[in-house]
C-alpha positions in Angstrom: 80.6 41.4 91.7 81.3 44.8 93.0 78.0 46.4 94.1 78.9 50.0 93.5 80.5 49.2 90.2 77.3 47.4 89.1 75.1 50.3 90.3 77.2 52.8 88.4 77.3 50.7 85.2 73.5 50.1 85.3 72.9 53.8 85.6 75.1 54.5 82.6 73.4 51.5 80.7 70.0 53.2 81.3 71.1 56.4 79.6 71.8 54.5 76.4 69.1 51.7 76.8 65.9 53.0 78.4 63.9 50.5 80.4 60.4 50.7 81.9 60.4 51.7 85.5 59.1 48.3 86.5 62.3 46.7 85.1 64.5 49.2 86.7 63.0 48.7 90.2 63.1 44.9 89.8 66.8 45.0 88.7 67.7 47.2 91.8 65.8 44.8 94.1 67.3 41.7 92.7 70.8 43.2 92.8 70.3 44.1 96.4 69.1 40.6 97.2 72.1 39.1 95.4 74.4 41.4 97.4 72.7 40.1 100.6 73.5 36.5 99.5 77.2 37.5 99.3 77.1 37.2 95.5 76.0 33.6 95.1 76.0 32.7 91.4 72.3 32.0 91.6 69.8 32.8 94.3 66.1 32.3 95.1 63.7 35.2 95.4 60.0 34.4 96.1 57.6 36.5 94.1 55.9 37.6 97.3 59.2 39.1 98.5 59.7 40.8 95.1 56.2 42.3 95.3 56.9 43.7 98.7 60.3 45.2 97.7 59.2 46.6 94.4 55.5 47.5 94.9 54.8 45.7 91.6 51.9 43.3 90.9 52.7 39.7 90.0 52.1 40.4 86.3 54.3 43.5 86.4 57.1 41.4 87.9 56.7 38.8 85.1 56.8 41.5 82.5 59.8 43.3 84.0 61.6 40.1 84.5 61.1 39.1 80.8 62.4 42.5 79.7 65.5 42.2 81.9 66.1 38.7 80.4 65.6 40.1 76.9 68.1 42.9 77.6 70.7 40.2 78.7 70.8 41.6 82.3 69.2 38.6 84.0 68.8 34.8 83.8 65.8 33.1 85.4 65.0 29.5 86.2 61.3 29.3 87.0 60.6 27.5 90.2 58.3 24.5 90.3 55.1 24.6 92.3 55.9 25.9 95.8 59.5 26.7 94.9 60.8 30.2 94.3 62.4 31.1 91.0 66.2 31.1 90.8 67.9 34.2 89.5 71.4 34.9 88.1 72.4 38.6 87.8 74.5 39.3 84.7 77.2 41.8 85.5 76.4 45.0 83.6 79.9 46.3 84.3 81.6 43.2 82.8 79.1 42.7 80.0 79.5 46.2 78.7 83.2 46.7 79.3 84.4 45.2 76.1 82.9 44.1 72.8 83.5 40.5 71.8 87.1 40.2 70.5 88.2 42.8 73.1 88.9 45.4 70.4 86.7 48.3 71.3 86.2 49.4 74.9 82.4 49.7 75.4 82.9 51.5 78.7 84.2 54.4 76.7 81.0 54.3 74.6 78.9 54.4 77.7 80.9 57.2 79.2 80.6 59.2 76.0 76.8 58.6 75.9 76.6 59.6 79.6 78.6 62.8 79.0 76.5 63.6 75.9 73.2 63.0 77.9 74.4 65.2 80.8 75.3 67.9 78.3 71.8 67.7 76.7 70.1 67.9 80.1 72.3 70.8 81.1 71.7 72.6 77.8 67.9 72.1 78.2 68.1 73.6 81.6 69.9 76.7 80.3 67.3 77.2 77.6 64.6 77.5 80.3 66.3 80.2 82.3 
């Protein structure tokens, strides 16, 4: 994975697919940990470490993790007693580059949504001046 490419793709993903802040901070923390492991396919992350990095409670981590799995951004293998869960980050950049069949470029869709959202924010700012 390319760290900067993933960060940029995730930011664009969020413009089209809003997530709770807990899921966002968990995704960024897990992506950072995956980067530190030199992009191992799967990696362990103890809940205590995730609580420290995110500031989230145990339950909030479980809820955020479930949401990321639901969105197709993360795979989780729960650890057995005394063993940390294993995580697999799903590449946002790759997953949303092309629709199945390779016919339509989804990056264009994300870029268009991003451009549209920037225009909305800019226009709202002009209305307040």
